[in-house]
N, C-alpha and C positions, 0 to 999 in steps of 0.2 A: 674283219669289220667290213661289212656291205656298206658301201658310197651311197649310205640312203640320205634325201636332200628333202631339207624341210623349207617351205615358201617363206619367206619373209619381206613384208613390206618396209620399204626406207621412206624416209622423210621426202620431200620434192625440194631440192635445193634452191636457193632464192633464184626468181626470175626479175625482167623488167617490166611484166605487163602490168595493168592498172590495177589499182587497188580494189577498184572493184569487182573485177573477173574472177572469176571462180577458178582456183588451179586445177590442173587435172590432178586426176588420181596418181597418189605414189605409185610407182614403179614395184614389183615383185621381184626378188632376188633369190636364186635359189644356192641355200648354202649346204655343203656338205656337211655331214656327221663328222667327220674327222680332224677338221679344224674349220677356222674364219677364213674366207678369202682374203687374199693378201691385202686387197681395196681396205680391207676393215680392221686391217691389224695395227695400224698406226695409232697412238695412243691421242694425236692430236682431233682426231675425228671423232671422240666423242668428249671433248671439252665442256660441251655446251649441257650433255648427258641427256638432250632430248632422242638422238638417235639409238643411245644405250637403251634408254626408256622403251622404245618403240619394238627393237629387237627382244627385250625379256618378255614384253609382253606377248608377244607373240608366240616365243617360247611356250611362255604360260600356258598359249590357247591351245597347244595342241593336243589333241584328243588320244586318249591313251587307254590300254587294255588289253584283253588276251590277243584281239585282233590287228594291235595297233603296237605291238613289240619293237618291230624294228625303228618307228618312228619315235618312241618313247627314248627309246636307246641314244637316239641321234639329237634328243634333247637333253638327255642326261650327260652327253659328252659335250654339248656347247655350253650349258650352264656355267660348269666353271672357269672355262675360258672367260665368258661375258663377264665375270666374276672378277675375276683377274685383272680384264681390260679395267672394270669399273675403279677398283683399288689403284692400280696407276695411274690413273687418269684424274684420281683424287675426289671421286665422286661413290664411292660408295658408301657416303655416310649421309650422300645427299637423299632428302627426305623422300624425291619423287622415285628416285632411282633404290632407294631400301625398299621402298613399298613393292616395286614392280618386283626386285630381286626376290623377295621375303613370298610374293604370290609365288613365283617359279620353284623357288625350294620346297614350298609346301606342296605345289602339286607333284614334284618329285618324291613325295612322302619324308621329304627331311624338315619335321616339322620342329626340333630342335636347335638347328641352324636357322632356319628362321624365326625363331623366336628372340635367340641371341644376338640375330644380325638387327632386329629392331629394340632390342634391348641396349645394344651400343649406338644406334644411331641416334635415339631417344636422349639419350646421356649426353652426344655429343651436341647436339641441339641444346640443348638446355644450357650447356656449357657455352657455347657460342652462339647464344641468343642476342639478337639485337632488334631493336624497336619495331615493331612491322612485321613480324615473323609468326605471328600468330597461326596466320594460313595454313605453315607448313608443318608447326608444332601441333596443330590439329591432327592434319593426315596423318604424321606418326600414331600418336596417338590411338584414334580411329582405328587403325590398320592393326594395331597391337590388341586392341580389345575383340577386334572382329576375328583376329586371327585364333587368340586363345579358345574363345569359344567354338569356333568351328574345328579347334582341334580339340574339342571337349574337357580342356581344362577351366571346367566350369567357377572350381574356388578363385581362379588365377585370374578371370576373364572379368569376374565380380571385384577383385581388389583392383585391377588395373584399372577398371572404371572408377573406383572409389578414389583412387590417387589422382586420375586425370581430372576430377571435379574438386579433388584438393586442390591440386595447381591451379586454379582456373581455367581447364581448358576445357572448350565446349564441345560436346559431342555432339556427332551429326545424327541423323536419324537413323544410318544402318549401323553404329554403335549403340545405339540405344534398345533397336531391335535384337541384336546380338545378348547385349548385357540382358533384356529381359529372358531371353531364351536361356541364359547361361544361371540365372537366379531361379526361375521354373524347375530345370532340372538338379540344381544342387540343390532346393528344398528350400530356399531363401525366401519366403515372402515379403519381410522386412525390409530386405534389401530391393526386392523389386517395387516395391510401392514407392522406396524412396527415387528407384529410376524412372516410374511412372511419373514420378511428382515433375521430376525436370522434364522427361518427354513432354508432358501436358505443357509446362510453362513456355517453352520453348515452340510448341507447335506442330511438334514431330508426330504427335497421335492422328492428328487430322492429315497431315500433309505427308508422310511418309506410309506407301504401301505396306512395307512390312510390318509395322509398328502395332496397328490393331490386333493380328494373329498373333504376333509372339507377346503382346499383352493379355490377350484372352488365355493363351496358351499357358502364361506364367501363373495366374490364378487359377488354372483349371489345374495345374500338377499341385498347386498346394490345398486343392479337394475346396476351392471356394468357387464353386459353380455358379453360386448367383453374382458374383463379380464379373466372372467370364461372361455371362449371359448379359451383364447390363453393359459390356463395353461390346460387345458384338452388336447390342442394339441402338446405342446411341453413338456409336462411332461410324455407323454406316457401314460396317465389315464387310469386305468382298469373302464370295465364296468360300475360299482359299482357307480363311482365317474362322469361318464356321468347323470347315472340315477337321483344322487342326484341334479345336477345343474338344468334337465328337469323339477323334482318333485319342486324345489325352485321356478324356473320361473312361472310354471303352478300355484304354490300357491298364487304369488306375482301378476298374472294376466297376466303376460307377454307371451299371450299364443303364439305369433309368434315365441317369439326367443326359446318357447321351442319345436315347431314344427320344427324350423330351428336346433334344436341341434338334434333332434331325425332322421332328415334326415340325417344330417354331419355323424351320427354314421353309419347309414346303407351304405353310401359313403367312409368310411374313415378308416374303420378296418377289419379284419378277422372276420369271422362268429358268433364266440363267443361274438365278441363287438357291434354285430347289436343290433339295438333297442329290447330290449324284451318285453312280455306281460306288465311287471310292467310300461315299459318307456312310452307305450302308455295308459294305464290306469290311470298316472299321467297327462297326458297332456288331457285326457278326464274329470279328474274330474276338473283339471284348465279351460278347456270350461266352464261346469256346474257351477261352482262356481262363474264364473266372468263373464256371460253372452255373451259369446260366443258361443253361441248354435247352429248356423249354423255351423258352425267350426267343431263341435262334429262329423257331419254324415262324413265330409271327412277322422277325423282320422280314425274312424270305416273302410271307405273304403281302407286307407292305411294297413288298419291292415290286412284285408283278401286278399289284393292286394299280402301281404309278407307271405300268410300263418297262420297267427296267428290268431287265432279264439276267438272271446272275452269271457272272464267267467263272472261271475256272479257279480263283481265289475266293470268292463266295460260296462255290463245293466246296472245296478246301474245309472251311469254316464250319460249315453245316455239318460237314461229315464226320470232323471232331465230335461234336454236339450228339451227333445220331450216337455214333460209338459209345460217348460217356452213359448214355441211357440203356442204350442195347437194344434201340428200336430198330429190330431188321426190317420190318416193312417199312419205315420210312425211308432208311438206307436204299434201298429196293426202288423204291419210288424216284429216291432223288439221282439214281444210276438212270434209269429210264429217262427220266427228264434230262439228264447230260447225253445220254442217246440220242433220244426224239432230236434236240435241238442242235444235234452235232456241233457241240462244243469243243474248242481246240483242247485236245487230252495236252498233259503235260506231265513232267515227272512227281511234280509234288499234289497233282489230284489224283493221278494213279496210286501213288502211295497211300493218301487217305483211303480209298477205298479197298486197297488193301486190308490197312487198318482195320476200317469200320466193319468188314465182315470177319474178320479175326476175332476182332472183339463182342461181334454178337454171335459167336459159336459157329460160325458156317465157314469152316476153314476151307472148303471143296471151292466155295466160290473166292474166296481169299485167293487161293493156288491158280482159280482160273484168269482171273484179272492178272496176278503176277505172271504167270505165263505170256498172255498175251502185250504185256508192255513193252514198247521198243524203246524207252529210256528209263533205265533203274540207277538209284543211287543207293547208298548205302543203309539208308533210313527206310526203304522200301524193303530191302530184303531185314533189318532187324524186326520189321513191323511182322512178317511172316515167320521167323523164327521166336517172337514173344509169344505171337499165336499159337503155334505149335507147343511150346513149350509150357505157357500156362494151360493148354487143354491136357496135360499130360502127356503126349504123345513126344516125349524125349528123341526116339530114334529118328524122327522126322524132321526136329529141330538141328541136333546133330549132324544128319545128312547137309541140311541145307548151309550149315557153317562150313562144312569142307569143303561142298559147291560152290560159296562165295571164294572160298582161298582159290579154287581152280580157276577161278573168273579172275585172277589177280585183286582179289577185295579183300585184304586184310579185317577180320573183326575187330571193330572196335570195343570201347568200355558200353557202350550202349547193346552190343548184342551179348558181352558178358553179362550184363546184368538185368538181360531180358531172361537169360538161362537159369540164372542165380532166382530170380521172382519165380519161376515157374517149377522152381524144385520146390523152393522155399514154401510157396501155396499148396501144393499137394502133398506136404508133408514128409518130405525128405530134404530137412535140412542140412543133415550130414553131408549128402550130396553136394547141396548148394555152400557149404563151407569148402568142400575140397575144392569147387570153381575158384572161390575168392584166390584158395591159394596157389592155383594154377595162374591167376590172372596174376599175383606176385612174381612169381616164377617167371612169366615170359616179361616182366618189366614193365606191365600196368599199374597201375595204383587203384584199389577200389575206390571208389568217391561214397559220398552220404546216400547216394541210391542203391549202391550197392548195399551197405549196410541196413540201410532202411528194407528194403527187401527182405532181407533176412528177418530183422524185427518184425515186420508187419505177419511174412508167412507164419513166424511163431505165434504171434498174436490171434491169426485168423484161426489155426487149429489149437488152440487153448494152449501152449507151451509157454505161459506165460512165465515161466522162471526163464527158459530160454531167449526171451524175448530181450529181460533184464542182463542178461550175463552177454549178449549180444553188442546192448547198447553199452557197457562197461568196455570191451574190446573195442570199440567205436573209438571210445572215448583214449584208449591206450593207442591206438591207432592215428592220433593227433586228428582226425575228423569232426568236425562242428556238425551236430545235429541241426536239420532243416527242420522248419514250421510242420511238416509231413510228419518226422521223426518223433518230434514232440507231441503231437497228437496221437498218435499211435501208440505212444507209451502211456498216457494219460486213458486212452481205450483200454488197453488193459488193465490198468489201477483201477476203472470203473468197473470192469466185467468181476474183477474181483474184492471189488470195495476195499480196495488195499490204501487205506488213507493214509497212512505214514508215509511209505512209499511215493503217493501221489504229492503228499506235501513237499518230498523232496524234490520233484521233478517242478514243483511251482516254484521252490527258490531258485532252481535251476534257471528258470525262467526270467526271474527277476533280475537276477545276476548277469542276464543278457537279454537286456531289456527290448530288441526286436524282437524276444519271441512273447515277450509279457504283451506286447502293444498289439502284436497280429491275432487279427479277429478268430482264426481257425485256432491258435492256442487258446484264447480267452474261452472260446465255445465249448473246446475238450474238457478245460480246467470247470467248467460249469456242471457238465455231465460228468465228472469227476465225484467233485463233492456232494454232487445230487446222489449217486448210487451209492457214494460211501458212506451215506446218514448225516452230511454236513451240510445242510439248507442253507443254513445262517451262510457258510461260507459262499457258495453258489451264487445266494442273494448278492452277498457285494460285490462280486467279480462283476455279476452281468451289469448292475447299475453302475460302476466304473468304466462300463466300456468307452468310450471318449467317442467314437466315430459313429456314426447311424448305422444300429443295429439291424444285422439282415435276420432275413426268416429262419437260419438255423439256429441262430443265438436263441431269438424268441421260442421257436420250438422245443429247445433244450431246456429252458427255464420252466415253461410249461409242462414239459415231461417229468422234470422233476418235482416241481408242487404237485402233480397227481399223483406220483408214488410216496410222496409223503401224505397223502390224503389230506392235501390242503385246497379242496373243492372251490372255496368261494374265493381264495386269492387268485386260485387258476383264472377262474371266471373274470375277475377284476384286472388280472394282466392281459388276459386276450383282449379287454374292453380296451386298454391303455394300447395295446399293439394296433390297434385299427383305427384309435383316435390321432397316434401318432403318424401312424402312414397317411389318414387323411389332412395332416397338418403339415406334414412336409411335402405334400403331394407326388411321393416316392414311387407311389402302384405298387405298396409290398401287400400282397394277399396273403392270406393262409390257404395251405395246403390241405393234405388228407391227413399228412402227421400231426399237424397243427388240431385237427378234430378227434384225432383218436386222443390225443391228451387230454383234451377237453372230456371227451366223453370217458374215459378213467375217469378223472376228475369227479364228475358227475355219480359216476359207479359208487366211488370211495364215500359219498356223504349222501348218497340214496336219491339223489336229483331228478327224480323221474323227470317231472315236469321243462325242465331246465334241457336236459338231456334230449327228449322229443324234438324241442325247439332248436335246438343246434344242429340236430340230424336233418331237420326238414329244409334248414337254411342252407345245408351243404351248397346245393344244387342254385337254389331258386334268389339266392341270394348272394353268394362268394362265387358259384359256376365253378363247383370244384363235384366232382364226379367220383361219391362213395366207393370208395374199395372195401376189399372183404374184410381187411382188419376195423374200417368203421363199423362194417355190420357186425361182427362178433363183439366189439365194445358195445351194442347196443342189445346184441341177444345177452351179455353179460350183466347188462344193469338191469336190464328188465329179470333175468331170472336169479339174479343175487337180491334183488327187491322184492321176490315172492310172485312177481307175475308171468308163472310158468307158461299158460295157457296161451298168451299174448306173446311171449317168446316164439314159442312153438309157430303159431298163426306169422308171426315177423320172417321166421325163417322159411316156411314155404311160399311167401310171396317175394323173396329176394331174388336177385339174380344167382346169387351162390347158395342154393340149399341145397349143393351136393358139396358144399365147403367143411372140412373135417372141425374147423377150427368154430363156426358156428355150432354144431353138433356139440363139440365138446364144452363151449360155456355153456349151453342147454343143461349138459348131464351135470356140471358142478354145480350148478344151480340147484336140480333136483337132490342130489346129494345133499347141499346143504340145508335144504328144506323139510328132508325126507321124503321126496313123492317119488315110491316106486315105480310105479306104472308108466310115468313119462320116463325116468331115469331110463327103465329097461327099454323102451321104443327109442332113446336118443343112442344106448348103448350099441344097441342091433344094426344102427348105421355107423356107428363108430368101427364096428367089429370089420365093416364090410368096408369102409373106407381106408380105416387105418390097423389091418389085421396084427401089427407087428408092434403097437403102441401100449407096451405094458401098462402105462398110466391109466387108462381107459380101463383095463382089467380090475388093477387095483381099486379103483374108486368104487364099482359095481361089489367088488370082494367085502371093501368099506360097510357099505351101505346093506349089503346082506348080512354081513355079522352085527350089523348095529339092531335089523329088525330080526334076529334071532333065526336066521334063515340059514343055518350051516351047511345045509345039503349043495344048496344052492352056490355057496360059498367056495365049499370044497370043488365043486365042480368045476367054476371057472379056473381055481388053482390048478387044476389037472389040465385043462386046455392051455394055461398058459407052459405047462411043462411039455406039453406035446408041439407045441410051437418054438418050443425053447427060446422064450422069450426071458430077455435079460432084466430083471428088474432094476431100477437106479438106485443104490442105496443111499439112505438119507445119513444127512452130515449137517456138523454145525461146528462153524471155527470162529476163533477170535484171536485178537492180534494183541501179545503183550509186548513191550517195546519193539524189537526187532525181529522176533519169534512168532510164529503161527501156529497154534493150536488147534489140533482138528481131533471132531469128537464123531464118531461115526457108529449106525446100529450096529450091534456085534463088531466092534472094531477090533481089528487085529494087526497089530498088536495093540493090546490097551494102552491108555495113556499112564504114563506113567506112575501120576499122582492121585490116579483113580481112588486109591482108599482116603485120601484126606478129603477128595471131592465129596463122595458120598455122605462121608462124617457130617461135613458143616452141610451139607443140602438137607440132609434128615433133620439137622438143629433148626434150618429155617422152617423147614415144614412144619416143625412142633409148635417153633413160634407164630406164625402166619395162621394156623389151627384156631390159636387164640383168638385170632383177629375177624375169625369169621370165614376163614376159607374150607372148601370141602371139596375132596376132589372128585373131579370128572370121568368117571370110570368110564361113560360112554365112546372114548376115545381109544378105547382097549378093543379091539375086534376080535382077538382069542377068546375062545369058550373054556374058561378058564375061574375058578372062584375069585371072589370079590375080591379076596385078600391078597390073592396075587395079582391082581389087576392093578393094586393101588402100588405094587412093588416094581412091577414094570414102567408105571409111571414114572417112577423117578429116572429109568434108565434114558428118557427124552432127551437128546442130545441138547436142544437146545436150554433144558434145565443144566445140565453138566458145565456146559458153556458159560452162562452167567454165574453159575458158582465160583468157577475157576477164574472169572474176573473179578469177583468180588474179594477172593485171597488174594489175589496177585497182584491188582493195580491198587493205585494211592488213591485213599479216603476224600483227594480234595477237590472233590464234586466232578472231576472227569467223566464222561459218560461211559459206560459200558457198551462196546458194540459188538452185537454177534450176526454173522450172517448163516442165514441157512436156505438149503436148498431146496425144500417143500413147505408146503402149508403150514403154517404152525397149527397146533393144536387149542381146543379150548381151553383143555387144563393148564397147559402150557402158559397160555395167553394170562389165565387168570393168575396164576402162580406169580409171573412176571410182574402184574401188577402189586400184588401183595408185596412183593421184596420189595417194589421200588418205594413203597411208602413204610416201610420196616425200615431198611438201612437209608433210605433219604439219598438215593443214587437214580439218576436218571438211566434208562436202560434202553438202547437205539437198536431195535433187531428188524432186519430186511428177510423177509420169507419169499416162497415163490410168487408170491401175490403182492407185496406192498413192504413198506416200511411200517414199523408200530415205534412209537415214542411213549415210554411207559415214565410218568412223572408223577410223585404222593399219589398214587393207589389209580392211576386214569390212564386210560391208553388215548393215542391220535385217532385211533379208528372210531374210537366209541363203540367199540365191540361188534363194528359191521366189518366183516371182511372175507 
């Protein structure tokens, strides 16, 4: 042990100078860490406790950290000696000594000992309490509350404050501030309001500098931003209090409120109260953490307009947003700004640049930044490993892992998760599973991110059965799913319209209320129910969302209404969204996805005027630049409504005249309305833009055969064979209990109940003919006799699926739900209407375009699809 010394001030012994003379400063004494000096070992020296309190406080004030290990070690050796002297001198339970000793123990990380000491001192004080001891009693309780809060024992701090009040002990301002902090972090607004009432009555809100900040922070933690704002504005709170609330709002995802508070700071106070760099950095961090990535650019713009240059922390947050959006140009601009202003680089900024370039697909830039960094931590390595892995460059990723080991840096669970995610997302789930097993073999326990990466990769590649298998294995491994896991699984259910499985996941979320209340899970449930044909459940979940709905949840509901042909309802919901945004002042603005849903809704109801109004208002009123999807929706609306010339002219005037989606929408409209000339013009464009998309060829084949142009149809079929184009086989499926039954065009092997299905279907067709059904053989493109065409109509997969549902589902009124991967033909549409009236059953069918709800002989699409 080195003889490291600590300088301690001793109280000056009493002298005979005049009472008004200023006493000399107390002398300093060097104490060696090995022991106390002989002069201070006597118990009598500490009988009055003042010297002991002074020594304890000076020990507690010793700075410590990596650079002060020897001085910290000295303090650790002195602490028990001073504690022992306090006990021997009978001063261990003296309130002032106990508080000073508790401070020292807490400073040394011995929180449990400090807490026990205060409890014992408080109990002893209560036992021996005499009249007039309120001051020392208050000291112990105040210290106890403050120390529990500082140790982040939030519940115990709140309970101690309540007990203190119940005993009639008056908390001071610091105890009130700490209790308010505990109430905020523990999510206890009711208890926080009680503390607020006491602090206001005692005058601490105005008098104590810490109380306004913690009070406003408590309300902000409870998402009561209005109350927090009132505290800040009425109590003349200092800038640090405003910053506390801004940081809290940003951390909780209330980014709009954080921005509004920052703007209020700039407007409502002197220069020293203006938003500082710390204020804007808190908002930027909230943007990056909660997916408000586009707002981050506006925050940086506000900083620069106010003459506040970003620092390394600002850049790190901004680069996270850039990486999430994949905006390489913005990332490179930020990099140039960083270099141009000679900002001091650190390991966090360097890692952010590596991560940004990797996620934007420029691994060569990420590698260059990585190579030039003087300081790297394991996060830097992991960012590059994940970048190579996600890009499918597994050799590079594995070489980096080996290089990490050579640099004496052991790969951690994040390294392994990056590799698992890359293999899984690139369709190599078997290798990802092997990595998971290797993790276990070396003693690392796969966490929720490991399993979610496997599940997400399987969903991404359409291997939905694997995703549910991995979810079951995850539960067997006693790993609780996160909200991300739940949202990924619900997205898988939505993709396949697995309503029963989606309901199971919903029940799972309800049993774990933290998932059910989460906005991400609620939005995923809205999407799942909408795409599974249960719009009523989607609407109920949307209406039950307690907190302020975000744009994603509004868009999910709008998209669901549009897919179900509820055009008027979608428009009304959009108006509600705009009204809610204006009323709350939250600044919730529609984006391009919002308008895609609105234009789709207009198409389903053939609302031409409304569609034009919304498209024109995108930029002029809402400041949203139309995307290629918005232009495609507008072409689809015009073409489906028969305005084919207008649609062609609209494409030629658009900035996306070479986009295949626009010409594809026009081709579909031409086929629907039988405009051969325009269809051929659109097809010629598409054959150049998408030479290997078989859907374009098949649409023209269908149109040629309908127009009796069989030579042209055969010519296109030959061209498809020459290009080796694989046509997507048509299929329909229905779920009966836990089994999914698939019916394919020329299915191999055929469904085992095929004979029974055809017998029932023939009986149904004979019955609906009596009600006026006439077969629409124009749906059959083959050049065969009319009788054969009617037989071929019976083999359409949606008819088989509907019939199977009627045979094997109960007749209690449960809807028959069928999923189809291509557009429903007009004959099947007519048959479904007649069957719904004949059998008194609702039939819900989702085809490639939209949902059809057949009830009592009518369809929700009003025969427009």
